[in-house]
N, CA, C and O atoms as a MOPAC input file, in Angstrom:
PM7 MOZYME 1SCF
protein

 N     17.38500 1    26.84400 1     1.91200 1
 C     16.24300 1    26.00400 1     2.44200 1
 C     16.15400 1    24.73200 1     1.45200 1
 O     16.14400 1    24.77900 1     0.22200 1
 N     16.09800 1    23.71300 1     2.17800 1
 C     15.93600 1    22.32300 1     1.51700 1
 C     14.30600 1    22.19200 1     0.96900 1
 O     13.32200 1    22.74000 1     1.46400 1
 N     14.36300 1    21.26300 1    -0.23900 1
 C     12.91200 1    21.17900 1    -0.31600 1
 C     11.98900 1    20.45500 1     0.41200 1
 O     12.38900 1    19.65000 1     1.25300 1
 N     10.97900 1    20.60200 1     0.23900 1
 C     10.08600 1    19.95500 1     1.17800 1
 C     10.04700 1    18.08900 1     0.48500 1
 O      9.88700 1    17.75900 1    -0.69000 1
 N     10.23400 1    17.27200 1     1.56900 1
 C     10.40800 1    16.00200 1     0.77600 1
 C      8.82000 1    15.35800 1     0.36900 1
 O      7.70900 1    15.70100 1     0.77400 1
 N      9.15000 1    14.50400 1    -0.40500 1
 C      7.76700 1    13.82400 1    -1.23300 1
 C      7.55200 1    12.61300 1    -0.62800 1
 O      8.47800 1    11.80800 1    -0.52500 1
 N      6.41000 1    12.36800 1    -0.19900 1
 C      5.97500 1    11.25100 1     0.42500 1
 C      5.40600 1    10.09100 1    -0.21900 1
 O      4.72400 1    10.36800 1    -1.20500 1
 N      5.50800 1     8.76700 1     0.09600 1
 C      5.21500 1     7.83500 1    -0.64800 1
 C      4.75600 1     6.61400 1    -0.01100 1
 O      4.83800 1     6.63600 1     1.21700 1
 N      4.35300 1     5.69100 1    -0.46600 1
 C      3.88600 1     4.42200 1     0.26300 1
 C      4.70000 1     3.18800 1    -0.36200 1
 O      4.65700 1     2.89600 1    -1.55700 1
 N      5.62900 1     2.33800 1     0.84200 1
 C      6.08700 1     1.39300 1     0.32000 1
 C      5.50900 1     0.13100 1     0.81900 1
 O      5.31600 1    -0.10600 1     2.01100 1
 N      5.20100 1    -0.79100 1    -0.31600 1
 C      4.60200 1    -2.19600 1     0.01400 1
 C      5.43700 1    -3.30200 1    -0.33900 1
 O      5.93200 1    -3.54400 1    -1.44000 1
 N      5.54900 1    -4.06000 1     0.92200 1
 C      6.29200 1    -5.44500 1     0.87900 1
 C      5.21300 1    -6.15900 1     0.60300 1
 O      4.40100 1    -6.34300 1     1.50900 1
 N      4.96100 1    -6.75700 1    -0.81600 1
 C      4.11600 1    -7.57200 1    -0.87000 1
 C      3.96600 1    -8.99000 1    -0.44900 1
 O      2.97800 1    -9.72000 1    -0.36900 1
 N      5.52500 1    -9.21500 1    -0.14300 1
 C      5.79100 1   -10.62100 1     0.24400 1
 C      4.95100 1   -11.11700 1     1.64900 1
 O      4.76000 1   -12.29300 1     1.95900 1
 N      4.59300 1   -10.16700 1     2.25900 1
 C      3.94800 1   -10.39300 1     3.69700 1
 C      2.37900 1   -10.41300 1     3.52200 1
 O      1.65200 1   -11.08600 1     4.25300 1
 N      1.89900 1    -9.58900 1     2.45400 1
 C      0.51700 1    -9.47500 1     2.37400 1
 C     -0.44800 1   -10.73700 1     2.21600 1
 O     -0.34100 1   -11.59500 1     1.34000 1
 N     -1.37100 1   -10.69300 1     3.18500 1
 C     -2.20500 1   -12.11400 1     3.24900 1
 C     -3.47200 1   -12.06800 1     2.49300 1
 O     -4.21900 1   -13.03700 1     2.35000 1
 N     -3.67800 1   -10.83200 1     1.99600 1
 C     -4.79300 1   -10.62700 1     1.03400 1
 C     -6.04200 1   -10.45900 1     1.91100 1
 O     -7.09900 1   -10.89100 1     1.45100 1
 N     -6.04200 1    -9.84000 1     3.20700 1
 C     -7.13700 1    -9.64400 1     3.98400 1
 C     -8.01800 1    -8.49700 1     3.52500 1
 O     -9.19600 1    -8.50400 1     3.88100 1
 N     -7.58300 1    -7.57400 1     2.81600 1
 C     -8.35400 1    -6.61000 1     2.31700 1
 C     -8.66600 1    -5.29200 1     3.27200 1
 O     -9.42700 1    -4.35800 1     3.02500 1
 N     -7.89700 1    -5.49500 1     4.35900 1
 C     -8.41600 1    -4.51900 1     5.50200 1
 C     -7.94200 1    -3.08700 1     4.87300 1
 O     -8.64900 1    -2.08900 1     5.01100 1
 N     -6.72700 1    -3.05400 1     4.19100 1
 C     -6.54300 1    -1.69700 1     3.51500 1
 C     -7.53800 1    -1.10700 1     2.81200 1
 O     -7.75100 1     0.09200 1     2.99300 1
 N     -8.31800 1    -1.85500 1     1.88700 1
 C     -9.35100 1    -1.68700 1     1.16100 1
 C    -10.55900 1    -0.88300 1     1.96200 1
 O    -11.13500 1     0.17500 1     1.70700 1
 N    -10.68400 1    -1.77500 1     2.96900 1
 C    -12.14400 1    -1.29700 1     3.92000 1
 C    -11.57600 1    -0.19100 1     4.41500 1
 O    -12.21700 1     0.79700 1     4.05600 1
 N    -10.43100 1     0.14000 1     5.24300 1
 C     -9.95400 1     1.21300 1     5.99900 1
 C    -10.05500 1     2.31500 1     4.91000 1
 O    -10.83300 1     3.20800 1     5.24600 1
 N     -9.53500 1     2.47300 1     3.81800 1
 C     -9.59800 1     3.23000 1     2.80600 1
 C    -10.95000 1     3.92600 1     2.50300 1
 O    -11.16200 1     5.13800 1     2.53700 1
 N    -11.92500 1     2.82500 1     2.16800 1
 C    -13.11400 1     3.00400 1     1.76600 1
 C    -14.05500 1     3.95700 1     3.08100 1
 O    -14.68800 1     5.00400 1     2.94100 1
 N    -13.88400 1     3.30200 1     4.06200 1
 C    -14.38700 1     4.19500 1     5.35600 1
 C    -13.88700 1     5.27300 1     5.48300 1
 O    -14.73000 1     6.15700 1     5.63600 1
 N    -12.51700 1     5.72100 1     5.48900 1
 C    -11.97200 1     6.86700 1     5.81800 1
 C    -12.45900 1     7.89200 1     4.63500 1
 O    -12.83300 1     8.94400 1     5.15400 1
 N    -12.54700 1     7.91000 1     3.51600 1
 C    -12.89000 1     8.84700 1     2.54800 1
 C    -14.53700 1     8.42800 1     2.19900 1
 O    -14.88500 1     8.97700 1     1.15400 1
 N    -15.44200 1     7.73300 1     2.71400 1
 C    -16.65200 1     7.74100 1     2.61500 1
 C    -16.79100 1     7.22000 1     1.25200 1
 O    -17.81200 1     7.62100 1     0.69300 1
 N    -15.91700 1     6.30300 1     0.44500 1
 C    -16.38300 1     5.90300 1    -0.90900 1
 C    -17.61400 1     4.85800 1    -1.06000 1
 O    -17.88200 1     3.97800 1    -0.24200 1
 N    -18.36600 1     5.14700 1    -2.36400 1
 C    -19.56600 1     4.17300 1    -2.36000 1
 C    -19.02900 1     2.71000 1    -2.70100 1
 O    -17.89500 1     2.57700 1    -3.16200 1
 N    -19.64800 1     1.89300 1    -2.52800 1
 C    -19.03800 1     0.33300 1    -2.71200 1
 C    -18.56400 1     0.32700 1    -4.23100 1
 O    -19.08300 1     0.98900 1    -5.13000 1
 N    -17.59200 1    -0.45300 1    -4.34300 1
 C    -16.77000 1    -0.54500 1    -5.56900 1
 C    -15.74500 1     0.31500 1    -5.74000 1
 O    -14.87000 1    -0.03300 1    -6.53300 1
 N    -15.61800 1     1.54300 1    -5.08800 1
 C    -14.67500 1     2.77700 1    -5.21300 1
 C    -13.58300 1     2.47500 1    -4.01300 1
 O    -13.75700 1     1.75200 1    -3.03200 1
 N    -12.45800 1     3.19900 1    -4.35300 1
 C    -11.44800 1     3.09800 1    -3.43600 1
 C    -10.12000 1     3.61500 1    -3.81400 1
 O     -9.94500 1     3.77200 1    -5.02300 1
 N     -9.16400 1     3.90700 1    -3.03000 1
 C     -7.84300 1     4.42300 1    -3.16500 1
 C     -6.97000 1     3.34400 1    -3.25800 1
 O     -5.87400 1     3.48600 1    -3.80100 1
 N     -7.35100 1     2.22200 1    -2.76100 1
 C     -6.36900 1     0.99300 1    -2.82900 1
 C     -7.18100 1    -0.36700 1    -3.19900 1
 O     -8.30700 1    -0.57200 1    -2.74500 1
 N     -6.51900 1    -1.26900 1    -4.05400 1
 C     -7.25500 1    -2.37300 1    -4.35300 1
 C     -6.04400 1    -3.41900 1    -4.04100 1
 O     -4.85700 1    -3.20100 1    -4.28200 1
 N     -6.62400 1    -4.68200 1    -3.41600 1
 C     -5.58800 1    -5.87300 1    -3.39700 1
 C     -5.71200 1    -6.81900 1    -4.61900 1
 O     -6.72500 1    -7.49900 1    -4.78400 1
 N     -4.75200 1    -6.84500 1    -5.39800 1
 C     -5.04900 1    -7.76600 1    -6.35500 1
 C     -4.36700 1    -9.15300 1    -6.14500 1
 O     -3.24000 1    -9.20800 1    -5.65100 1
 N     -4.97700 1   -10.16100 1    -6.48000 1
 C     -4.67900 1   -11.68000 1    -6.38200 1
 C     -4.09200 1   -12.13600 1    -7.47600 1
 O     -4.74500 1   -12.09600 1    -8.52000 1
 N     -2.73300 1   -12.67200 1    -7.49100 1
 C     -2.31900 1   -13.17300 1    -8.59400 1
 C     -2.08000 1   -14.54800 1    -8.43300 1
 O     -1.24100 1   -14.80000 1    -7.56800 1
 N     -2.76200 1   -15.87500 1    -9.23600 1
 C     -2.33900 1   -17.07800 1    -9.17100 1
 C     -1.34400 1   -17.60400 1   -10.10500 1
 O     -1.61300 1   -17.66600 1   -11.30500 1
 N     -0.22000 1   -17.98700 1    -9.64600 1
 C      0.41400 1   -18.67200 1   -10.52200 1
 C      0.51400 1   -20.37200 1   -10.50700 1
 O      0.51200 1   -21.00900 1    -9.45300 1
 N      0.57600 1   -20.81800 1   -11.46400 1
 C      0.57800 1   -22.28900 1   -11.66900 1
 C      1.79500 1   -22.70200 1   -11.68600 1
 O      2.62000 1   -22.27600 1   -12.49400 1
 N      2.07500 1   -23.68300 1   -10.69100 1
 C      3.12700 1   -24.42400 1   -10.49200 1
 C      3.30400 1   -26.04200 1   -10.98000 1
 O      2.37800 1   -26.85000 1   -11.05400 1
 N      4.51100 1   -26.26700 1   -11.24500 1
 C      4.60200 1   -27.88900 1   -11.58200 1
 C      3.56500 1   -28.77700 1   -10.47300 1
 O      3.22800 1   -28.31500 1    -9.38300 1
 N      3.15600 1   -30.09100 1   -10.97200 1
 C      2.41600 1   -30.90600 1   -10.29900 1
 C      1.16300 1   -30.37000 1    -9.47900 1
 O      0.84500 1   -30.67900 1    -8.33000 1
 N      0.47200 1   -29.41300 1   -10.42600 1
 C     -0.85100 1   -28.96400 1   -10.17200 1
 C     -0.88400 1   -28.24400 1    -9.14400 1
 O     -2.00900 1   -28.20400 1    -8.64600 1
 N      0.06200 1   -27.52200 1    -8.49800 1
 C      0.28900 1   -26.63300 1    -7.44200 1
 C     -0.06700 1   -25.18800 1    -7.81100 1
 O     -0.19300 1   -24.82800 1    -8.98100 1
 N     -0.20200 1   -24.48700 1    -6.89800 1
 C     -0.41100 1   -22.98700 1    -7.16600 1
 C      0.00400 1   -22.15600 1    -6.18000 1
 O     -0.07900 1   -22.51400 1    -5.00600 1
 N      0.47700 1   -21.00600 1    -6.51300 1
 C      0.96400 1   -20.01500 1    -5.66900 1
 C      0.25100 1   -18.77700 1    -5.83500 1
 O      0.06900 1   -18.20200 1    -6.90800 1
 N     -0.20600 1   -18.34300 1    -4.50300 1
 C     -1.00000 1   -16.86100 1    -4.41600 1
 C     -0.12300 1   -15.78300 1    -4.11900 1
 O      0.65600 1   -15.88000 1    -3.17100 1
 N     -0.17000 1   -14.74500 1    -4.84200 1
 C      0.29700 1   -13.54500 1    -4.43200 1
 C     -0.40200 1   -12.37800 1    -4.14000 1
 O     -1.10300 1   -12.18800 1    -5.13400 1
 N     -0.58000 1   -11.59500 1    -3.43200 1
 C     -1.39900 1   -10.47100 1    -2.96700 1
 C     -0.71100 1    -9.28100 1    -3.10700 1
 O      0.24000 1    -8.99800 1    -2.37900 1
 N     -1.14700 1    -8.51400 1    -4.04600 1
 C     -0.45500 1    -7.19400 1    -4.16100 1
 C     -1.59400 1    -5.99900 1    -3.72000 1
 O     -2.62100 1    -5.92500 1    -4.39500 1
 N     -1.44100 1    -5.29900 1    -2.86100 1
 C     -2.30700 1    -4.16100 1    -2.70300 1
 C     -1.48600 1    -2.97400 1    -3.38100 1
 O     -0.33100 1    -2.63500 1    -3.12500 1
 N     -2.41600 1    -2.39700 1    -4.35800 1
 C     -1.72100 1    -1.24800 1    -4.94800 1
 C     -2.80100 1    -0.15000 1    -5.27000 1
 O     -3.89900 1    -0.32100 1    -5.80000 1
 N     -2.18300 1     1.11300 1    -4.78700 1
 C     -2.96200 1     2.18000 1    -4.92800 1
 C     -3.72700 1     2.66400 1    -6.37400 1
 O     -3.22700 1     2.42100 1    -7.47200 1
 N     -4.87900 1     3.31000 1    -6.22000 1
 C     -5.44500 1     3.36700 1    -7.38600 1
 C     -5.41900 1     5.07700 1    -7.58200 1
 O     -4.90200 1     5.84400 1    -6.76900 1
 N     -6.03400 1     5.44700 1    -8.72800 1
 C     -5.85200 1     6.92000 1    -9.14300 1
 C     -6.36100 1     7.73700 1    -8.03500 1
 O     -5.88400 1     8.86200 1    -7.89200 1
 N     -7.44000 1     7.23600 1    -7.08400 1
 C     -8.14900 1     7.99200 1    -6.34200 1
 C     -7.24000 1     8.08500 1    -4.95000 1
 O     -7.61500 1     8.82200 1    -4.03800 1
 N     -6.23100 1     7.43000 1    -4.85900 1
 C     -5.43300 1     7.60200 1    -3.39300 1
 C     -4.66900 1     9.05700 1    -3.29600 1
 O     -3.79400 1     9.56100 1    -4.00100 1
 N     -5.21200 1     9.41700 1    -2.38700 1
 C     -4.22700 1    10.94900 1    -2.31200 1
 C     -3.44300 1    10.67500 1    -0.76500 1
 O     -3.05500 1    11.62200 1    -0.08100 1
 N     -3.30100 1     9.38500 1    -0.38700 1
 C     -2.39500 1     9.06400 1     0.80600 1
 C     -3.22100 1     9.82700 1     1.88700 1
 O     -2.60400 1    10.52600 1     2.69000 1
 N     -4.47200 1     9.74200 1     1.95200 1
 C     -5.01800 1    10.42200 1     3.18500 1
 C     -4.58000 1    11.54400 1     3.73000 1
 O     -4.34900 1    11.71200 1     4.92800 1
 N     -4.43400 1    12.47300 1     2.70500 1
 C     -4.04700 1    13.86200 1     2.91200 1
 C     -4.23800 1    14.48000 1     4.36400 1
 O     -3.38800 1    14.93900 1     5.12700 1
 N     -5.93900 1    14.31900 1     4.54900 1
 C     -6.11900 1    15.19900 1     5.93800 1
 C     -5.62600 1    14.50400 1     7.01800 1
 O     -5.51000 1    15.10900 1     8.08400 1
 N     -5.26200 1    13.14900 1     6.92700 1
 C     -4.64900 1    12.43500 1     8.25500 1
 C     -3.25500 1    12.78800 1     8.17400 1
 O     -2.71900 1    13.15800 1     9.21900 1
 N     -2.59600 1    12.74200 1     7.15100 1
 C     -1.10000 1    12.96900 1     7.10100 1
 C     -0.64900 1    14.15300 1     7.46600 1
 O      0.39500 1    14.31900 1     8.09700 1
 N     -1.56800 1    15.22700 1     7.01300 1
 C     -1.20700 1    16.60700 1     7.88300 1
 C     -1.10700 1    16.70900 1     8.98200 1
 O     -0.31500 1    17.47300 1     9.53400 1
 N     -1.97600 1    15.87600 1     9.60300 1
 C     -1.77600 1    15.58900 1    11.16000 1
 C     -0.78300 1    14.85500 1    11.86000 1
 O     -0.65600 1    14.71800 1    13.07700 1
 N     -0.01600 1    14.34900 1    10.82200 1
 C      0.86300 1    13.57300 1    11.70100 1
 C      0.57600 1    12.04500 1    11.60700 1
 O      1.40400 1    11.20900 1    11.97000 1
 N     -0.64600 1    11.73300 1    11.09800 1
 C     -1.15900 1    10.33500 1    11.15900 1
 C     -0.64100 1     9.44500 1     9.84900 1
 O     -0.22300 1     9.99200 1     8.82900 1
 N     -0.72100 1     8.04600 1    10.00800 1
 C     -0.39300 1     7.27700 1     8.86300 1
 C     -1.74200 1     7.34100 1     8.06600 1
 O     -2.78300 1     7.61100 1     8.66400 1
 N     -1.72600 1     7.06700 1     6.58400 1
 C     -2.63300 1     6.76000 1     5.93300 1
 C     -3.80700 1     5.77300 1     6.43500 1
 O     -3.34900 1     4.88500 1     7.15400 1
 N     -4.96700 1     5.71000 1     6.27500 1
 C     -5.71600 1     4.44800 1     7.08700 1
 C     -5.24000 1     3.37600 1     6.46000 1
 O     -5.23300 1     2.41400 1     7.22800 1
 N     -4.76300 1     3.07300 1     5.19300 1
 C     -4.48600 1     1.68700 1     4.88300 1
 C     -3.10600 1     1.26400 1     5.38500 1
 O     -2.79300 1     0.07900 1     5.26700 1
 N     -2.24000 1     2.15000 1     5.94700 1
 C     -1.12200 1     1.74000 1     6.66400 1
 C     -1.34700 1     1.52900 1     7.99300 1
 O     -0.79600 1     0.55900 1     8.51400 1
 N     -2.02300 1     2.21900 1     8.62400 1
 C     -2.62700 1     2.17400 1    10.02700 1
 C     -3.41000 1     0.77200 1    10.28500 1
 O     -3.19800 1     0.01100 1    11.22900 1
 N     -4.36800 1     0.59300 1     9.23600 1
 C     -4.97500 1    -0.98400 1     9.62900 1
 C     -4.40500 1    -2.06100 1     8.89500 1
 O     -4.96500 1    -3.15100 1     9.01200 1
 N     -3.45800 1    -1.98000 1     8.20100 1
 C     -2.76800 1    -3.04000 1     7.61300 1
 C     -2.32600 1    -4.17400 1     8.46700 1
 O     -1.21600 1    -4.07800 1     8.98900 1
 N     -3.10300 1    -5.31900 1     8.69600 1
 C     -2.87200 1    -6.44600 1     9.65700 1
 C     -1.50900 1    -7.06800 1     9.54400 1
 O     -0.98400 1    -7.62400 1    10.50800 1
 N     -0.92200 1    -6.97300 1     8.33200 1
 C      0.21700 1    -7.86500 1     7.82800 1
 C      1.47500 1    -6.73800 1     8.15000 1
 O      2.66400 1    -7.05900 1     8.17300 1
 N      1.09000 1    -5.70400 1     8.33000 1
 C      1.88200 1    -4.48900 1     8.63300 1
 C      3.17100 1    -4.48700 1     7.43100 1
 O      4.37700 1    -4.30700 1     7.60100 1
 N      2.36300 1    -4.77300 1     6.11500 1
 C      3.49300 1    -4.61300 1     5.12700 1
 C      3.58900 1    -3.31600 1     4.35600 1
 O      4.18300 1    -3.26300 1     3.27900 1
 N      3.03100 1    -2.31900 1     4.88600 1
 C      2.79700 1    -1.16400 1     4.17900 1
 C      3.61200 1    -0.11600 1     5.32800 1
 O      3.52100 1    -0.13400 1     6.55500 1
 N      4.43000 1     0.78300 1     4.44800 1
 C      5.14600 1     2.05000 1     5.33800 1
 C      4.90300 1     3.23300 1     4.51800 1
 O      5.12600 1     3.30800 1     3.31000 1
 N      4.40600 1     4.19500 1     5.30300 1
 C      4.39900 1     5.58600 1     4.73000 1
 C      5.43600 1     6.30700 1     5.13300 1
 O      5.77800 1     6.11100 1     6.30000 1
 N      6.23200 1     7.33100 1     4.32100 1
 C      7.20300 1     8.18900 1     4.59000 1
 C      7.72300 1     8.74800 1     3.37700 1
 O      7.18000 1     8.59500 1     2.28300 1
 N      8.97600 1     9.52100 1     3.61100 1
 C      9.64200 1    10.44300 1     2.65500 1
 C     10.33500 1     9.26300 1     1.69300 1
 O     11.03500 1     8.32600 1     2.07800 1
 N      9.88400 1     9.62600 1     0.16400 1
 C     10.27800 1     8.72700 1    -0.59200 1
 C     11.88100 1     8.48200 1    -0.77100 1
 O     12.30000 1     7.56700 1    -1.48000 1
 N     12.69200 1     9.32300 1    -0.11000 1
 C     13.96300 1     8.78200 1    -0.16200 1
 C     14.50600 1     7.79700 1     0.73200 1
 O     15.37400 1     6.94700 1     0.53500 1
 N     13.70200 1     8.12600 1     1.94200 1
 C     13.80700 1     6.88700 1     2.93400 1
 C     13.35600 1     5.63200 1     2.35800 1
 O     14.09400 1     4.64700 1     2.32300 1
 N     12.44900 1     5.63400 1     2.01200 1
 C     11.34500 1     4.23200 1     1.53400 1
 C     12.18300 1     3.81600 1     0.48600 1
 O     12.25700 1     2.58800 1     0.47900 1
 N     12.95200 1     4.43700 1    -0.55000 1
 C     13.88900 1     3.89500 1    -1.56200 1
 C     14.99600 1     3.33000 1    -0.99200 1
 O     15.52400 1     2.34300 1    -1.50400 1
 N     15.38500 1     3.80800 1    -0.05300 1
 C     16.43900 1     3.03600 1     0.56600 1
 C     16.24500 1     1.66600 1     1.28800 1
 O     17.17500 1     0.87600 1     1.45100 1
 N     15.00400 1     1.45000 1     1.69700 1
 C     14.55700 1     0.17100 1     2.06800 1
 C     14.45000 1    -0.77500 1     1.06900 1
 O     14.88500 1    -1.92300 1     1.14900 1
 N     13.83700 1    -0.26400 1     0.07100 1
 C     13.78800 1    -1.25100 1    -1.17700 1
 C     15.15100 1    -2.03600 1    -1.39900 1
 O     15.07700 1    -3.16000 1    -1.89400 1
 N     16.31600 1    -1.54100 1    -1.08300 1
 C     17.56700 1    -2.15900 1    -1.37900 1
 C     17.61300 1    -3.39300 1    -0.40000 1
 O     18.38900 1    -4.31900 1    -0.63600 1
 N     16.93800 1    -3.40600 1     0.49300 1
 C     16.97500 1    -4.57500 1     1.47500 1
 C     16.40300 1    -6.03300 1     1.04500 1
 O     16.77200 1    -7.11900 1     1.49200 1
 N     15.47200 1    -5.79800 1     0.12800 1
 C     14.89400 1    -7.05400 1    -0.50700 1
 C     13.91300 1    -6.68600 1    -1.56900 1
 O     13.32500 1    -5.60600 1    -1.63200 1
 N     13.79600 1    -7.65200 1    -2.37000 1
 C     13.37400 1    -7.11900 1    -3.93200 1
 C     12.00700 1    -7.14800 1    -3.95200 1
 O     11.57700 1    -6.42200 1    -4.84800 1
 N     10.93000 1    -7.83800 1    -3.15800 1
 C      9.68600 1    -7.86500 1    -3.34900 1
 C      9.03000 1    -6.69500 1    -2.61900 1
 O      8.39200 1    -7.00300 1    -1.61200 1
 N      9.08400 1    -5.28200 1    -2.99000 1
 C      8.74300 1    -4.40100 1    -2.49600 1
 C      8.09300 1    -3.44700 1    -3.70800 1
 O      8.43700 1    -3.63900 1    -4.87400 1
 N      7.27400 1    -2.56000 1    -3.40400 1
 C      6.91900 1    -1.54300 1    -4.53800 1
 C      6.76400 1    -0.39300 1    -3.80100 1
 O      6.11400 1    -0.31500 1    -2.75800 1
 N      7.55400 1     0.79100 1    -4.51700 1
 C      7.13300 1     1.83000 1    -4.06200 1
 C      6.16900 1     3.06000 1    -4.70700 1
 O      6.50200 1     3.57900 1    -5.77300 1
 N      5.20000 1     3.40400 1    -4.13700 1
 C      4.34400 1     4.30100 1    -4.93700 1
 C      4.25900 1     5.67000 1    -4.31300 1
 O      4.18600 1     5.92200 1    -3.11100 1
 N      4.28400 1     6.63900 1    -5.47700 1
 C      4.14900 1     8.11100 1    -5.09500 1
 C      3.09100 1     8.57500 1    -5.79200 1
 O      3.03900 1     8.32400 1    -6.99600 1
 N      2.08900 1     9.31300 1    -5.18500 1
 C      1.04100 1    10.09600 1    -5.76300 1
 C      1.57100 1    11.09600 1    -6.84900 1
 O      2.71600 1    11.54500 1    -6.89600 1
 N      0.49900 1    11.38000 1    -7.75200 1
 C      1.10300 1    12.73800 1    -8.62500 1
 C      0.80300 1    14.00400 1    -7.62600 1
 O      1.12100 1    15.14500 1    -7.96200 1

């Protein structure tokens, strides 16, 4: 009998637009009070030459994230994945997600404890 696959969240932060929909969906799904949630979108500002700046948005799960266990037990995606407007999040077995990382470098694989 093979072991049950462990699931995780793959985030392609090259395409995150910083809309915060994942944060809102998580907070609503889990009835979190204002300021709490299982995912936060970090904004990183990089200064470039000639007074230009480059923005990177990185959705990152917090210690509160349980990957919407009640939803995923029903075969549904976590709320953050379902509602991500940029489609930059993927939920699935970590072995499959780890293979996708090889396709491009600007991805993060997150696995809950």
